[in-house]
C-alpha positions in Angstrom: -59.4 -178.9 94.3 -57.6 -182.0 95.9 -58.4 -185.5 94.9 -60.1 -188.2 97.1 -57.5 -191.0 98.2 -58.6 -194.6 98.3 -56.5 -197.6 99.3 -56.8 -200.5 97.0 -55.2 -203.8 96.4 -54.2 -205.6 93.2 -55.4 -209.0 93.2 -52.3 -210.3 91.1 -51.1 -211.8 94.4 -54.0 -214.3 94.3 -53.2 -215.6 90.6 -53.8 -219.3 90.3 -54.5 -219.7 93.9 -57.6 -217.8 94.9 -59.1 -217.2 91.5 -62.7 -216.7 92.3 -63.9 -213.1 92.8 -65.3 -214.0 96.1 -62.2 -215.3 97.5 -59.9 -212.4 96.8 -62.6 -209.9 97.8 -62.9 -211.8 101.1 -59.1 -211.6 101.5 -59.2 -207.9 100.8 -62.2 -207.3 103.4 -60.0 -209.1 106.0 -57.3 -206.8 105.4 -59.6 -203.7 105.7 -59.2 -202.9 102.0 -62.5 -202.3 100.0 -61.3 -201.5 96.7 -59.7 -204.0 94.2 -57.7 -203.8 91.1 -58.5 -206.8 89.0 -55.6 -208.0 86.9 -56.1 -209.7 83.9 -53.7 -212.4 85.0 -56.4 -213.7 87.5 -58.9 -215.1 85.0 -60.3 -212.2 83.1 -57.9 -211.8 80.2 -59.7 -211.5 76.8 -56.9 -213.6 75.2 -57.5 -216.5 77.2 -61.2 -216.2 78.2 -64.1 -216.3 75.8 -66.7 -213.7 75.8 -69.3 -215.7 77.6 -66.9 -216.7 80.5 -66.0 -213.1 80.9 -69.6 -212.3 81.2 -69.9 -215.0 83.8 -66.8 -213.6 85.8 -68.4 -210.0 85.6 -71.6 -211.5 87.4 -69.5 -213.1 89.8 -67.8 -209.9 90.6 -71.0 -208.1 91.1 -72.4 -210.9 93.3 -69.3 -210.9 95.3 -69.4 -207.2 95.8 -73.0 -207.4 97.3 -71.9 -210.3 99.6 -68.6 -208.5 100.9 -69.0 -204.7 100.2 -65.6 -204.8 98.1 -65.7 -203.2 94.8 -63.6 -203.6 91.6 -62.3 -200.0 91.3 -60.0 -200.8 88.3 -59.1 -203.4 85.8 -55.3 -203.9 84.8 -53.4 -205.5 82.1 -51.1 -208.4 83.2 -47.9 -210.2 82.2 -49.8 -211.6 79.2 -49.9 -208.3 77.2 -46.6 -207.2 79.0 -44.6 -209.8 77.3 -45.4 -208.8 73.9 -44.5 -205.9 71.7 -48.1 -205.1 71.4 -49.3 -201.7 70.4 -45.6 -201.1 69.1 -45.2 -204.3 67.1 -43.7 -203.9 63.7 -46.6 -205.6 62.3 -49.8 -203.4 62.0 -51.9 -206.5 62.1 -50.8 -207.3 65.8 -51.1 -203.5 66.7 -54.6 -203.4 65.5 -55.5 -206.8 67.3 -54.2 -205.6 70.7 -56.0 -202.2 70.3 -59.3 -203.5 69.1 -59.7 -207.1 70.1 -57.9 -206.7 73.8 -58.1 -203.1 74.9 -61.3 -202.2 73.6 -63.2 -205.4 75.2 -61.2 -204.6 78.5 -62.6 -201.0 78.4 -66.1 -202.2 77.9 -65.7 -204.9 80.8 -64.2 -202.0 83.2 -67.0 -199.7 82.2 -69.7 -202.4 82.8 -68.2 -202.6 86.4 -67.9 -198.8 86.8 -64.4 -199.2 87.0 -61.3 -197.5 85.2 -58.6 -199.3 83.3 -54.9 -199.2 83.4 -52.6 -201.1 81.2 -49.1 -201.6 79.6 -49.2 -203.2 76.3 -46.3 -202.2 74.1 -42.3 -202.3 73.7 -40.0 -201.3 70.9 -37.4 -203.7 69.5 -33.9 -203.0 69.2 -34.1 -202.7 65.6 -36.6 -199.7 66.0 -34.5 -198.2 68.8 -31.4 -198.2 66.7 -33.1 -196.1 63.8 -34.2 -192.7 65.0 -36.5 -192.4 61.9 -38.3 -195.8 62.5 -38.3 -194.9 66.3 -40.1 -191.5 65.5 -42.7 -193.2 63.4 -43.4 -195.9 65.9 -43.8 -193.5 68.6 -46.4 -191.4 66.6 -48.3 -194.2 65.7 -48.4 -195.5 69.5 -49.6 -192.2 70.5 -52.1 -192.1 67.9 -53.5 -195.3 69.1 -53.4 -194.4 72.6 -55.4 -191.2 71.8 -58.0 -193.5 69.9 -58.3 -195.6 73.0 -58.6 -192.4 75.1 -61.4 -191.4 72.7 -63.1 -194.8 72.8 -62.9 -194.9 76.6 -64.5 -191.5 76.8 -67.2 -192.5 74.3 -68.4 -195.2 76.8 -68.0 -193.0 79.9 -65.2 -194.9 81.4 -64.0 -193.4 84.6 -60.4 -193.3 83.7 -57.8 -194.6 81.3 -54.0 -194.7 82.2 -51.0 -196.1 80.6 -48.1 -197.3 83.0 -44.8 -195.6 83.5 -41.8 -197.9 82.9 -38.2 -197.6 83.4 -36.2 -198.3 80.2 -36.0 -196.7 76.8 -37.8 -199.6 75.0 -40.9 -199.3 77.1 -42.2 -195.7 77.3 -43.1 -193.6 79.1 -40.0 -194.0 81.1 -39.0 -190.3 81.6 -40.9 -187.5 83.1 -40.9 -185.5 79.9 -41.8 -188.5 77.9 -44.9 -189.1 79.9 -46.0 -185.6 79.6 -45.3 -185.9 75.9 -47.7 -188.9 75.5 -50.3 -187.4 77.5 -50.1 -184.0 75.9 -50.3 -185.2 72.3 -52.9 -187.9 72.9 -55.1 -185.2 74.4 -54.3 -182.6 71.8 -55.2 -185.1 69.1 -58.5 -186.2 70.4 -59.4 -184.1 73.4 -60.0 -187.3 75.4 -57.8 -187.7 78.7 -55.2 -190.1 78.7 -53.4 -190.5 82.2 -50.5 -192.5 83.6 -50.1 -195.0 86.3 -47.2 -194.5 88.3 -45.4 -197.1 90.2 -43.2 -196.5 93.3 -40.6 -199.1 91.9 -40.4 -198.0 88.5 -37.6 -195.5 88.8 -34.8 -197.9 89.3 -33.9 -198.5 85.6 -33.2 -194.8 84.6 -30.1 -194.6 86.6 -28.5 -196.9 84.1 -29.4 -194.8 81.1 -28.0 -191.3 82.0 -26.6 -188.9 79.7 -22.7 -189.0 79.7 -20.9 -185.9 80.8 -19.8 -183.6 78.1 -16.3 -184.0 76.8 -13.8 -181.1 77.8 -12.6 -178.9 75.0 -9.4 -180.5 73.7 -6.3 -178.3 73.6 -5.7 -179.3 70.0 -7.8 -181.0 67.3 -8.0 -184.7 68.0 -7.6 -187.3 65.3 -10.9 -188.9 66.0 -14.5 -187.6 66.4 -15.0 -186.0 69.9 -18.5 -187.2 70.0 -18.1 -190.7 69.2 -19.2 -193.6 71.3 -22.0 -192.8 73.9 -21.6 -189.1 73.5 -22.4 -189.4 69.8 -25.4 -191.7 70.7 -26.4 -189.1 73.1 -26.9 -186.7 70.1 -28.2 -189.1 67.6 -30.5 -191.0 69.8 -31.6 -188.7 72.7 -34.4 -190.9 73.4 -32.1 -193.4 75.0 -31.1 -191.2 77.9 -32.8 -190.2 81.1 -32.3 -187.1 83.4 -31.4 -187.6 86.9 -34.8 -186.7 88.2 -36.4 -189.4 86.1 -34.8 -191.9 88.6 -36.4 -190.1 91.6 -39.7 -191.5 92.8 -40.7 -188.3 94.5 -39.8 -186.1 91.5 -42.4 -188.1 89.5 -45.0 -187.9 92.1 -44.4 -184.1 92.7 -44.7 -183.3 89.0 -47.2 -185.9 87.5 -48.9 -187.5 90.6 -52.0 -185.4 89.7 -52.3 -187.2 86.5 -52.2 -190.6 88.0 -55.5 -192.1 88.8 -53.8 -195.3 89.8 -50.5 -195.4 91.9 -48.9 -198.7 92.3 -47.5 -199.3 95.6 -44.4 -201.6 96.1 -41.4 -201.3 98.7 -37.9 -201.0 97.1 -34.4 -200.0 98.1 -34.1 -198.1 95.0 -32.1 -200.7 93.0 -34.7 -203.2 92.2 -38.4 -203.5 91.3 -39.4 -206.6 92.9 -42.8 -205.6 94.4 -41.9 -206.4 97.7 -44.4 -206.0 100.6 -44.3 -203.3 103.2 -43.1 -205.4 106.0 -40.8 -204.0 108.9 -37.8 -205.6 107.4 -38.5 -204.1 104.1 -39.5 -200.7 105.3 -36.3 -200.5 107.3 -34.2 -200.1 104.2 -36.9 -199.1 101.7 -37.3 -195.5 100.1 -41.1 -195.9 99.6 -42.4 -194.0 102.9 -46.1 -193.5 102.9 -45.9 -190.0 104.6 -43.6 -188.7 101.9 -45.7 -190.3 99.1 -48.7 -188.3 100.3 -46.6 -185.1 100.9 -45.3 -185.3 97.2 -48.9 -186.0 96.0 -50.0 -182.8 98.0 -47.1 -180.7 96.5 -48.3 -181.8 92.9 -51.8 -180.3 93.8 -50.6 -177.0 95.0 -48.4 -176.5 92.0 -49.6 -175.2 88.8 -51.2 -177.7 86.2 -48.7 -178.8 83.6 -49.6 -177.1 80.3 -51.5 -179.1 77.7 -52.3 -182.1 80.0 -55.8 -183.3 80.8 -57.6 -182.0 83.8 -55.9 -183.5 87.0 -57.4 -186.5 88.6 -60.3 -186.1 91.2 -59.7 -189.6 92.7 -56.5 -191.6 93.3 -56.3 -195.2 94.1 -53.2 -195.9 96.1 -52.9 -199.7 95.0 -50.9 -202.3 96.7 -49.1 -204.3 93.9 -47.3 -207.1 95.5 -46.2 -210.2 93.7 -46.3 -213.7 95.1 -43.8 -216.4 93.9 -44.7 -220.1 93.0 -43.0 -221.6 95.9 -44.5 -219.1 98.2 -46.7 -220.7 100.9 -50.4 -219.5 100.9 -50.0 -218.3 104.4 -47.0 -216.3 103.7 -48.9 -214.5 100.9 -51.7 -213.7 103.2 -49.2 -212.3 105.9 -47.6 -209.8 103.5 -50.8 -208.6 102.3 -52.1 -208.1 105.9 -49.0 -206.5 106.9 -48.7 -204.1 103.9 -52.5 -203.2 104.4 -51.9 -202.4 108.0 -48.8 -200.3 107.2 -50.7 -198.1 104.7 -54.0 -197.9 106.8 -51.9 -195.9 109.3 -51.7 -193.0 106.7 -55.0 -193.8 104.7 -57.2 -194.6 107.7 -60.5 -193.9 105.8 -61.1 -194.1 102.2 -62.4 -191.2 100.2 -60.6 -188.5 102.4 -59.2 -185.7 100.4 -55.4 -185.5 100.0 -55.0 -182.1 102.0 -56.7 -183.7 105.0 -54.2 -186.9 104.9 -51.2 -184.6 104.4 -51.7 -182.3 107.3 
């Protein structure tokens, strides 16, 4: 069965400019976008917003939906939690706080809006990365917590929960195999589905962490260890290295696109992840091609399901995640949103159409 595809817009572009739900919903509607990913950065972060204010925000969202016809399809964590060690902090009190005082309230808020939730709230320090035993224990604890969050989300009937794919060893999942491991193990432990959010620009870091080539066999014994340096680290710290396909956007989509209810769209030339718009100039040198994205997703669904992972997604929100700068003029921000939305509407002309219809 092929999923239904929706074009959505992350409202992070509007942070500190168009903060009211009615404002960013009207901007989306004017761009012919009817689904929003609401970023915690835009005035709905439990860290900064008291519960009664969050309730008022929720009511403003529901009212704006009635006025505009635009719906919040997903909530998403923002820079506040991205800037911390969060769920992988060495202090369990911090891990508990992020899990129970941040993510669980966000799950509840998303469910009350009939929306899903995507997030990234963890990172490993260099001290943890340097010690294989500590790293293994930290990964186990992280996956356990992710599984518990998936079970909590299933218990309140959340539509989907997904952790975002990243691009360096200290922020997992950053490899295809690692993403599969997290989803498989969390699902095995709880029976509750945990998915991933793919981002079209998050394959740029893996090229800097490739495994070194094997040393040739020496003609005679060497006076030093042949596996010293990077080659030794590849054996003792295998989690620090990526495979070539981990740096390939389309390899991720073909393998795991079916397990990504949210796919963040940004244009990139393959060397940086700056969340650029889909302007004519950027598209001319960009590697993110809408037709290829849809084709790769189609190939994901006609391929056999990956063993041990949760059921493949029935809906996928292709979500424009475009960052605006402090010095950007409001009219320039609105222009990039309009141009990017128009670019993708050529390939997703109607929301809710099945993937096979868009790919033929």
